[in-house]
C-alpha positions in Angstrom: -3.2 25.8 8.9 -1.3 23.6 11.3 0.2 20.4 10.0 -1.0 17.4 11.9 1.8 15.0 11.0 5.4 15.9 11.7 7.1 16.4 8.3 10.4 15.4 9.8 9.1 11.9 10.4 9.7 9.6 7.5 8.4 6.1 7.2 11.0 3.4 6.3 10.6 2.0 2.8 9.0 -1.3 2.4 11.4 -4.4 2.8 9.9 -5.9 -0.4 10.6 -4.0 -3.7 8.6 -4.6 -6.9 10.4 -5.3 -10.2 9.4 -2.0 -11.7 9.6 1.5 -10.1 6.4 3.1 -8.6 5.0 6.4 -9.9 6.4 9.5 -8.1 3.5 9.8 -5.7 4.1 6.2 -4.4 7.9 6.1 -4.5 8.2 7.5 -1.0 6.5 7.0 2.4 7.1 10.6 3.6 3.8 12.4 4.3 2.9 15.2 2.0 1.0 18.5 2.5 -2.1 18.9 0.3 -4.6 21.7 0.0 -7.9 20.8 -1.5 -10.0 23.8 -2.4 -13.6 23.3 -3.8 -17.2 22.9 -2.7 -16.2 21.0 0.5 -19.3 21.8 2.5 -21.5 20.8 -0.4 -19.6 17.5 -0.8 -20.2 16.8 2.9 -23.9 17.6 2.8 -24.8 16.1 -0.7 -22.9 12.8 -1.2 -24.1 11.9 -4.6 -21.2 10.5 -6.7 -21.2 13.7 -8.9 -17.8 15.1 -9.7 -17.3 18.7 -8.6 -14.6 21.1 -10.0 -11.9 21.8 -7.4 -8.2 22.3 -7.2 -5.3 20.5 -5.4 -2.1 22.2 -4.5 1.0 20.2 -3.5 4.6 21.4 -3.4 3.6 24.6 -5.0 2.0 22.9 -8.0 -1.8 23.4 -8.5 -3.6 20.6 -10.3 -7.2 21.2 -11.7 -9.2 18.3 -10.4 -12.8 17.1 -9.7 -13.8 15.7 -6.3 -16.6 13.2 -5.7 -17.8 11.2 -2.7 -17.2 7.5 -3.2 -17.6 4.2 -1.3 -20.6 2.5 0.3 -20.7 2.4 4.1 -18.4 5.4 4.7 -20.3 7.6 2.2 -23.4 7.5 4.3 -24.1 10.4 6.7 -25.0 8.2 9.6 -21.6 6.5 9.5 -19.2 9.3 8.6 -19.1 13.0 9.1 -17.0 13.3 6.1 -17.0 11.0 3.0 -14.1 9.3 1.3 -13.3 11.0 -1.9 -12.3 10.3 -5.5 -9.7 12.7 -6.9 -9.6 13.0 -10.7 -7.1 15.1 -12.5 -8.7 17.0 -15.3 -5.4 17.9 -17.1 -2.2 16.0 -17.5 0.0 16.6 -14.6 3.3 18.4 -15.4 6.2 16.1 -16.2 8.3 15.2 -13.2 5.7 16.6 -10.7 4.5 14.5 -7.8 1.3 13.5 -9.6 2.9 12.7 -12.9 1.3 9.7 -14.3 -1.7 10.0 -12.1 -5.3 10.5 -13.3 -7.9 9.0 -10.9 -7.1 8.2 -7.3 -9.0 7.1 -4.2 -8.5 9.4 -1.1 -9.1 7.8 2.3 -10.4 10.6 4.6 -11.0 11.0 8.3 -14.7 9.9 8.5 -15.2 11.4 11.9 -14.5 15.1 12.5 -13.2 14.2 16.0 -9.5 14.7 16.0 -8.9 11.5 17.8 -10.3 9.5 14.8 -7.2 10.3 12.9 -5.6 7.5 14.8 -8.0 5.2 13.1 -7.0 6.6 9.6 -3.3 5.9 10.5 -4.0 2.4 11.7 -5.8 1.7 8.4 -2.8 3.1 6.5 -0.6 0.8 8.7 -2.6 -2.2 7.3 -1.5 -1.4 3.8 2.1 -1.1 4.9 1.8 -4.5 6.6 0.8 -6.1 3.4 3.6 -4.3 1.5 5.9 -6.1 3.9 4.5 -9.4 2.6 4.4 -8.8 -1.1 4.9 -6.3 -3.9 1.5 -7.5 -5.2 -0.1 -5.0 -2.9 -1.6 -1.4 -3.1 0.9 1.3 -2.0 -0.5 4.2 0.0 0.8 7.8 0.6 -0.1 9.7 3.8 -1.1 13.4 3.4 -1.8 16.3 5.7 -4.8 17.8 4.1 -6.1 21.3 4.4 -9.7 21.3 3.1 -10.7 24.8 1.9 -14.1 25.9 0.8 -14.7 27.7 -2.6 -14.9 31.0 -0.7 -11.3 30.5 0.6 -12.6 29.7 4.1 -10.8 26.9 5.9 -13.1 23.9 6.5 -10.9 21.4 8.4 -7.3 20.0 8.5 -7.0 16.3 8.8 -4.8 13.4 7.9 -5.7 11.1 5.0 -4.0 8.9 2.5 -4.0 8.3 -1.3 -4.3 4.6 -2.6 -2.3 3.6 -5.7 -4.3 3.0 -8.8 -4.8 -0.7 -9.4 -3.4 -0.4 -13.0 -0.2 0.9 -11.5 -0.1 -2.0 -9.0 -0.4 -4.4 -12.1 2.2 -2.5 -14.1 4.8 -2.6 -11.3 4.4 -6.3 -11.2 4.3 -6.9 -15.1 0.6 -8.0 -14.7 -2.8 -6.6 -15.7 -6.2 -6.0 -14.1 -8.2 -9.3 -14.6 -11.5 -7.5 -14.9 -13.0 -10.7 -13.8 -16.9 -11.4 -13.5 -18.8 -11.2 -10.3 -17.9 -14.9 -9.3 -14.6 -16.5 -10.1 -14.2 -20.4 -9.6 -11.8 -21.3 -6.8 -9.7 -23.3 -9.3 -8.8 -20.1 -11.1 -7.3 -18.5 -7.9 -3.5 -19.0 -7.3 -3.2 -21.1 -4.1 -0.2 -19.3 -2.8 -1.8 -15.8 -3.3 -5.0 -17.0 -1.8 -3.1 -18.3 1.2 -1.3 -15.0 1.7 -4.5 -13.0 1.4 -6.2 -15.2 3.9 -3.4 -15.1 6.4 -3.1 -11.3 6.1 -6.8 -10.8 6.7 -6.5 -13.1 9.8 -3.5 -11.0 11.0 -5.5 -7.8 11.0 -8.8 -9.6 11.8 -10.8 -8.4 8.8 -14.0 -10.1 7.6 -15.2 -7.5 5.2 -13.9 -9.2 1.9 -14.1 -11.8 -0.7 -11.2 -12.7 -2.9 -13.3 -14.3 -5.6 -16.9 -12.9 -5.5 -18.6 -9.5 -5.8 -22.2 -8.2 -5.4 -24.4 -9.2 -8.3 -23.6 -7.2 -11.5 -20.1 -6.0 -10.4 -16.7 -7.1 -11.3 -14.9 -9.3 -8.8 -14.2 -8.9 -6.0 -15.4 -7.5 -2.6 -12.6 -5.3 -1.2 -10.1 -7.2 -3.4 -8.9 -7.1 -6.9 -7.5 -9.8 -9.2 -4.2 -9.6 -11.2 -3.9 -11.6 -14.3 -1.0 -12.5 -16.7 1.0 -15.0 -14.8 -1.2 -18.1 -14.9 -3.9 -18.2 -12.2 -5.5 -15.0 -10.8 -3.6 -13.2 -7.9 -6.0 -11.6 -5.4 -4.9 -8.3 -3.9 -6.8 -7.0 -0.8 -7.8 -3.4 0.1 -10.1 -1.4 2.3 -9.3 -2.3 6.0 -11.4 0.0 8.1 -13.6 -2.9 9.3 -10.6 -4.7 10.7 -9.9 -5.4 14.3 -6.6 -3.7 13.9 -8.4 -0.4 13.1 -11.3 -1.2 15.5 -13.6 1.6 14.1 -16.7 2.4 16.1 -18.9 1.4 13.3 -17.2 -2.0 12.5 -19.3 -5.0 13.4 -18.9 -8.7 12.7 -20.8 -10.2 9.7 -24.3 -11.3 10.4 -24.4 -14.8 11.7 -20.6 -15.0 12.2 -19.7 -16.7 15.6 -17.7 -13.8 17.1 -18.7 -10.9 19.4 -16.5 -8.2 17.9 -14.1 -7.6 15.1 -11.1 -7.9 17.3 -11.8 -11.7 17.6 -9.9 -13.6 15.0 -11.2 -16.4 12.9 -9.5 -17.8 9.8 -11.6 -17.5 6.6 -9.0 -18.7 4.0 -9.9 -21.6 1.9 -9.5 -25.2 3.2 -8.2 -26.2 -0.3 -5.2 -23.8 0.2 -4.5 -24.7 3.9 -1.1 -26.2 3.1 0.1 -23.1 1.3 -1.3 -21.0 4.2 0.6 -23.0 6.8 3.8 -22.6 4.8 3.3 -18.8 4.3 2.6 -18.3 8.1 5.7 -20.3 9.0 7.8 -18.0 6.7 6.4 -14.9 8.5 7.1 -16.2 11.9 10.9 -15.3 12.0 10.0 -11.8 10.8 7.6 -10.9 13.7 9.8 -8.0 15.0 9.6 -6.4 11.5 5.8 -6.5 11.6 5.3 -5.4 15.2 8.0 -2.8 14.8 6.2 -1.1 11.8 3.8 1.0 14.0 6.7 2.9 15.6 7.6 4.2 12.1 4.1 5.6 11.3 4.1 9.4 11.5 1.5 10.7 13.9 0.5 7.4 15.4 0.6 8.0 19.1 2.5 5.8 21.6 -0.7 4.2 23.0 -1.9 3.1 19.5 1.6 2.0 18.5 1.7 -0.3 21.5 -1.8 -1.5 21.2 -1.3 -2.4 17.5 2.0 -4.1 18.1 0.5 -6.2 20.8 -2.4 -7.2 18.5 0.0 -8.3 15.7 2.1 -10.1 18.3 -1.1 -12.1 19.2 -1.3 -13.1 15.5 2.2 -14.6 15.7 1.2 -16.4 19.0 -1.7 -18.0 17.1 0.7 -19.1 14.3 3.0 -20.6 16.9 0.2 -22.5 18.6 -1.6 -23.5 15.4 -4.8 -21.7 16.6 -5.0 -19.7 13.3 -5.9 -22.8 11.2 -8.6 -24.3 13.4 -11.1 -23.0 10.9 -11.3 -22.6 7.1 -13.7 -22.2 4.4 -14.7 -24.8 1.9 
């Protein structure tokens, strides 16, 4: 099958390095070639979160795995033609292999079969890279050219996707641990500087689909965010950016009752109590605007039109910082 991303194109490493090294899979930004063989058609038609035996081949190494649909919105047939997947290795990966130290990973897939939707996948991947520029307290992601092959050996589809770093590995890199907090965490337990960074970032990409301290009833905190513990107050870490204005997916709509017409319109939803820290953080970002707007030119496969549109969108964020428009709202 034909590779979709140019293998010669390498993404520059993040400007912010964590104290401890990443696992092999997340130690580089070069796209990888992956063959997933299994009951792909069945996974697409029956999206129950039931693990199905499959195999994954990367760099000549074949890993026994299970594949299962995951997620909420993107797992539904009326939203996505193809569900996001969970990849679980059923045997320990060979020492020194790319998937050494990996066991259970989220794989972001293409959602829509239309080849043009791959640009949306790359824009969501770009959001992870933007937050990597802000802090090592962030999920790393690894792009992949994926050949999906059915059990019979018949090619199903080839599309770009990306793996998301396991949260335990995010914690380990930073000498912290998963907080495993309850469904609602008091604001007083959230680190103000980390809260401010979270809020400013979500404003940068114009994302409203999150909570840094609450989750649906009966689930651990948080909604499209996780909490790190071990250094005093909780440190929130965001993920899942397909509903952002930066990605601008066809199914992304503003929250009900929220005073905006579309997700491209920005409104700050950080906490008023952390406004001083947010202003200070935004001021620190301002001199680095070329670093952030220039990121999109380094994303393999992101076409010139989307590079320019994304860079312009992030430039508008910096204009809001300069004018003070970003902090005209906040949440109590």
